[in-house]
C-alpha positions, 0 to 999 in steps of 0.5 A: 149264709150269714157270711154272704149277708154280711158281705152284702150289708158291708158293701151296701154301707160302703156304697152309701158312704161313697156314692158312685160317680156318674158321667155328665148328662149330655146337653143337646145342641138344637139350632131349630128350637126357637130364638131367644133374646138376651135380656135381664131375665135371660142373663149372660154367664159368659159374654161381651160388655153388651150383656144385659144382666140384673144387678149382682148377677156377674158374668165373665167377659170374653177376651177381645183377641181369644186364643184358639182354642179358647177356654173360659169359665163363668163366675161361681153361682149357687143352685139357689141363685139360679133358681131365684133368677129363673123365678123358681124354675129348676130347668133352663136352656143356654142360648148362644149368640155367635158373632163371626166375621164374614168370610173368615171360616166358621166358629167352632164350639168344641164343648160346653160344660155345667159343673154342679157341686164340683162335678161335671153334671151336664156337657155338650161335646162338639166340635160343631161349626157355625156362621152368624154375624150376631144380633143379640138373639140366640143362633142355637140353644143348648138344652136342657139343664135340670137342677132339680136333684141338686142342693140349693147351696151347691156351686154352679160353674159354666165352662166354654171351649171354642175355636176360630173366633174372628168376629165380635165376642159371643154371648152365652146366656140362661133361658128358663124353659118357661120362656116363650121364643122371641119373634125375630124378623127373618134377614130377608124381611129386614133387608126389604124393610130397610130398602122400603124405608130408604126409598120413602126417605128419598121420595120425601126429600124429593117432594120437599125440594120441589115444593120449596122451589115452587114457593120461593118468591120471584124477582121484583119488577124493575121500575120503568126506565125514564119515568119518575115515581111520585 
């Protein structure tokens, strides 16, 4: 009996000193979860030069002509750095703004990984195809990453793997779970609005031209022939 208790206690000591490695928590890809805008409060970790980040929060710029597949890793952050960025929040989404050239086939997101403290803690496993021209708003969202159980000094690194990128460079940015979705006009609304503005400009130019022709003075009357004035 005592021997059995000794074996159990010894095994417990081993497990306490060498914690078991668990698999990465799956991150769900959710196209219909709301639209978020890339801003200083939702900074890029991987993206293009147009990313709007706060001072000191760096990101990795994607190459102009990526390979296929392309694997890109973010700078190394700390858990505390991300918590401060999110105003103390531990959980966030990853907004993805895809910018694919028209008629070139879909963009394929193969995987996205969040490594915390040297271990792949969160992961999306694709591939998943998308078509979008890019507009500074998320086309889909990877959710949810929760840093609650991690020490503040632990490192955080983001890695994306994608294929068939034929358009402008994408943006992968952090969105606090406390951030409300952004109101974005539907594409058809934008087309109608643009058409209305163009028509209004045409009408204004037409009326301006007509009013200008009516206000021009007529030709001066010629003096009667054969008469001298004065």
